[in-house]
DOKE-490810 format. One record per residue (C-alpha): z, x negated, y negated; residue in three letters; residue number from 1. Coordinates in steps of 0.1 Angstrom, whole numbers, plus 5000, padded with zeros to 4 digits. Layout:
<r c3="Z" c1="X" c2="Y" res="ALA" n="NUM"/>
...
***
This chain:
<r c3="2739" c1="5318" c2="6273" res="MET" n="1"/>
<r c3="2768" c1="5341" c2="6265" res="ASN" n="2"/>
<r c3="2755" c1="5375" c2="6248" res="GLU" n="3"/>
<r c3="2794" c1="5382" c2="6238" res="ASN" n="4"/>
<r c3="2783" c1="5356" c2="6213" res="ILE" n="5"/>
<r c3="2749" c1="5368" c2="6206" res="LEU" n="6"/>
<r c3="2765" c1="5399" c2="6200" res="ILE" n="7"/>
<r c3="2790" c1="5393" c2="6177" res="GLU" n="8"/>
<r c3="2768" c1="5368" c2="6159" res="GLY" n="9"/>
<r c3="2741" c1="5392" c2="6153" res="LEU" n="10"/>
<r c3="2773" c1="5420" c2="6145" res="ARG" n="11"/>
<r c3="2783" c1="5389" c2="6113" res="LYS" n="12"/>
<r c3="2747" c1="5388" c2="6109" res="GLN" n="13"/>
<r c3="2746" c1="5348" c2="6113" res="ASP" n="14"/>
<r c3="2714" c1="5340" c2="6110" res="LYS" n="15"/>
<r c3="2709" c1="5309" c2="6132" res="VAL" n="16"/>
<r c3="2720" c1="5339" c2="6160" res="ILE" n="17"/>
<r c3="2694" c1="5356" c2="6144" res="PHE" n="18"/>
<r c3="2668" c1="5335" c2="6145" res="ASP" n="19"/>
<r c3="2676" c1="5327" c2="6180" res="PHE" n="20"/>
<r c3="2671" c1="5361" c2="6197" res="VAL" n="21"/>
<r c3="2637" c1="5367" c2="6173" res="PHE" n="22"/>
<r c3="2628" c1="5332" c2="6186" res="ASN" n="23"/>
<r c3="2635" c1="5344" c2="6228" res="TYR" n="24"/>
<r c3="2631" c1="5381" c2="6231" res="TYR" n="25"/>
<r c3="2599" c1="5384" c2="6208" res="TYR" n="26"/>
<r c3="2575" c1="5380" c2="6235" res="SER" n="27"/>
<r c3="2588" c1="5399" c2="6260" res="GLY" n="28"/>
<r c3="2597" c1="5425" c2="6235" res="LEU" n="29"/>
<r c3="2557" c1="5429" c2="6226" res="CYS" n="30"/>
<r c3="2546" c1="5428" c2="6261" res="ALA" n="31"/>
<r c3="2558" c1="5462" c2="6265" res="PHE" n="32"/>
<r c3="2542" c1="5478" c2="6239" res="PRO" n="33"/>
<r c3="2512" c1="5464" c2="6240" res="MET" n="34"/>
<r c3="2505" c1="5479" c2="6276" res="ARG" n="35"/>
<r c3="2501" c1="5515" c2="6255" res="PHE" n="36"/>
<r c3="2486" c1="5506" c2="6218" res="LEU" n="37"/>
<r c3="2464" c1="5475" c2="6232" res="ASN" n="38"/>
<r c3="2467" c1="5466" c2="6197" res="ASP" n="39"/>
<r c3="2479" c1="5429" c2="6191" res="ARG" n="40"/>
<r c3="2490" c1="5436" c2="6153" res="GLU" n="41"/>
<r c3="2503" c1="5467" c2="6154" res="ALA" n="42"/>
<r c3="2526" c1="5456" c2="6187" res="THR" n="43"/>
<r c3="2536" c1="5427" c2="6165" res="GLU" n="44"/>
<r c3="2548" c1="5451" c2="6138" res="ASP" n="45"/>
<r c3="2565" c1="5476" c2="6155" res="LEU" n="46"/>
<r c3="2588" c1="5449" c2="6172" res="VAL" n="47"/>
<r c3="2590" c1="5429" c2="6137" res="GLN" n="48"/>
<r c3="2603" c1="5468" c2="6123" res="ASP" n="49"/>
<r c3="2625" c1="5469" c2="6153" res="PHE" n="50"/>
<r c3="2644" c1="5435" c2="6140" res="PHE" n="51"/>
<r c3="2643" c1="5442" c2="6110" res="VAL" n="52"/>
<r c3="2661" c1="5478" c2="6118" res="PHE" n="53"/>
<r c3="2684" c1="5450" c2="6137" res="LEU" n="54"/>
<r c3="2691" c1="5424" c2="6108" res="TRP" n="55"/>
<r c3="2702" c1="5455" c2="6087" res="SER" n="56"/>
<r c3="2720" c1="5479" c2="6109" res="LYS" n="57"/>
<r c3="2741" c1="5444" c2="6130" res="GLY" n="58"/>
<r c3="2771" c1="5448" c2="6114" res="THR" n="59"/>
<r c3="2779" c1="5483" c2="6134" res="ARG" n="60"/>
<r c3="2758" c1="5471" c2="6165" res="LEU" n="61"/>
<r c3="2770" c1="5483" c2="6198" res="GLN" n="62"/>
<r c3="2758" c1="5471" c2="6229" res="VAL" n="63"/>
<r c3="2770" c1="5487" c2="6260" res="ASN" n="64"/>
<r c3="2750" c1="5467" c2="6288" res="THR" n="65"/>
<r c3="2727" c1="5436" c2="6283" res="SER" n="66"/>
<r c3="2709" c1="5425" c2="6253" res="LEU" n="67"/>
<r c3="2672" c1="5428" c2="6268" res="LYS" n="68"/>
<r c3="2684" c1="5465" c2="6281" res="ALA" n="69"/>
<r c3="2697" c1="5472" c2="6252" res="TYR" n="70"/>
<r c3="2668" c1="5465" c2="6233" res="PHE" n="71"/>
<r c3="2639" c1="5480" c2="6250" res="HIS" n="72"/>
<r c3="2661" c1="5508" c2="6250" res="ALA" n="73"/>
<r c3="2658" c1="5511" c2="6211" res="LYS" n="74"/>
<r c3="2630" c1="5495" c2="6205" res="SER" n="75"/>
***
């Protein structure tokens, strides 16, 4: 998987790319806050809020590392 294609797709608000990124990263992004919150609903709300932010601000997306590192730093 070429992350540059994913990043560019997110910047262009490509729904297919966004859906792929959501499905690929969602469970991994839920795992980290779940350890601290110990509340599945709150964790899922937090991660979903992050993806809303990603969609709304995607045109200005600046990723200098991997998407995974970027997501963990921003979520």
